N, C-alpha and C positions, 0 to 999 in steps of 0.2 A: 222328573227324570232322575234316575240314580246316577251317582258319580261313576260307578263301575261301567254303566252303560255309556256315559259320556267318554270315558277313557277308551272303550271299545270303538266308539264312533270316530275318535281321533286316531285310531290305530296304535294306541299306546298300551303297553303291557307292564304291570308292576313286577319288579323283581321280588325275590323273597325278602322279608323284613330283616333288617340288619340285626346283628347280635353284638353286644359290647365286646371290645378287645381289652378291657381293663376294668378297674374298680368304679364303674359308673353304670347308669341305666341309659338305654337309647331314648327313653322318654320318662317324664314325670308329670304328675298332674297336681295342681293345687286349685281348688275351687273349680271354676269353669275354664281354666287355662291349662293347656298342655304345652310343655316345653320339650322340644326335641333337641337332643344333642347334635353336635356337628356330624353330618353325613358326608362321606367322601364320594367322589365320582367313580362309578364302577361300570365297566362294560363286560358283559358275559361273566359277572361275578368277580372280575379282577379289577383292582384299583388302577385307574389311569394316572400315570405319573407324568411329570414334566413341568416346564417353566413356560410362562406366557410372556410374550413381548420380544423386543429386539434382542437377538442373541439366544433366545429360548427356542424350544422345539414346537411351540404352539402359538397360533395367532388368536386374535379376539374371537373370530367366528368359531374356530374349533373349540375354544374354551367355553363359549356360550352353549355349545352342544353338550359339553361336559357338565355345565351348570344345570341343564335340563335333566341330565341323568341323575344328578344330586337331588333334584326336585322329585323325580320318580322314587328315589330311595326314601325321601321324606314321606311321600304319600304311602309307600308300603308300610312304613312304621306307624303312621296314623291309622291306616286301615287295620293293622293288627292290634293297635292299642284300643281304639274305640269304634272303628268303622268310619269310612269316609262320608257317609250320608249324615253323620252326626256333627260334622264340622260346620259351625256357624260363621266363622271368620278366620281367614289367614291374617293374623295380626301383624307379624313382623318376620322378615327374613334377615339373617346376617350372613353375608357371603365373604369368603376369604379366597383370594386368588394367589397362587404360588407364582409370583411374577419377578421379572428382571427389574433392576433398579430404575430403568428408564420407562417402564410401562406405566401408563396413567389412565387407561380406559377400563378400569375395574367395573364401573357400572354397566358397560355394554356386555361384559361377561356374565354378570349376575342376572342380567335381563333374561337369560335362558331359563332360569328357574322362575323368575317373576312372571314372565309371559306364560309359562306352563300353568301356574296357579290360576291365572285369569282364564285361560282356555278351558281348564278343567272345571272350575267352580263358578265361572262368570265374574263379571266386574264387581258386583256388590260384595260377594264373599271372598273372591280371590285377590282383589287389589289390597295392598298392604304397605306398611311402613318398611323401610329397608336401609341397611348399611352395606356398602361394598368396600372391602378392605384389601390392600395388597400385603402380602406376606413374603418374607425371605425364604421360608420353607413351610411345609404343611406335614402332618403326620403321614408316615409311610411314603413320603414323596408325592402325595396326591397333588394333582394340578388345581383342584377346586374342592372346597369344603363349605357346606351351608348348614346352618341351624335355623330353627323356626319356633315361633310362638303362635299357637292357634287357640281359638275359642270353640268350645263344644257345649252341648246341653247337659 
């Protein structure tokens, strides 16, 4: 079963692949590994901004939905880079949450992207190592940013 078919079955649609906004590439490859730059959460092409946690404008559940949007952004870049059916393993995700100082549930937020990878690729390919980090701010005020390392053929 193709990954695009799986996305359709899940009712998910990939956004257009991201383009760099600075002196970097959205992805680079060395050997069989693809490193994806940090991708911001976007809804309808617009970056979703905000702070997660007490005193912020987003809660964990809302931020987890934004992490899933970051995951879709990552998948769009992977698809443009090599094609989703050529991904052998999602090796690692690193997620950053624009959070208030008292917020400590960063892993629950980044689960939005992690769960997406498992739903799309299955447990064997989609389950990965991960870091979930709180940040005082993120580029352009984004609520969530996620980068990835993937293995391809």
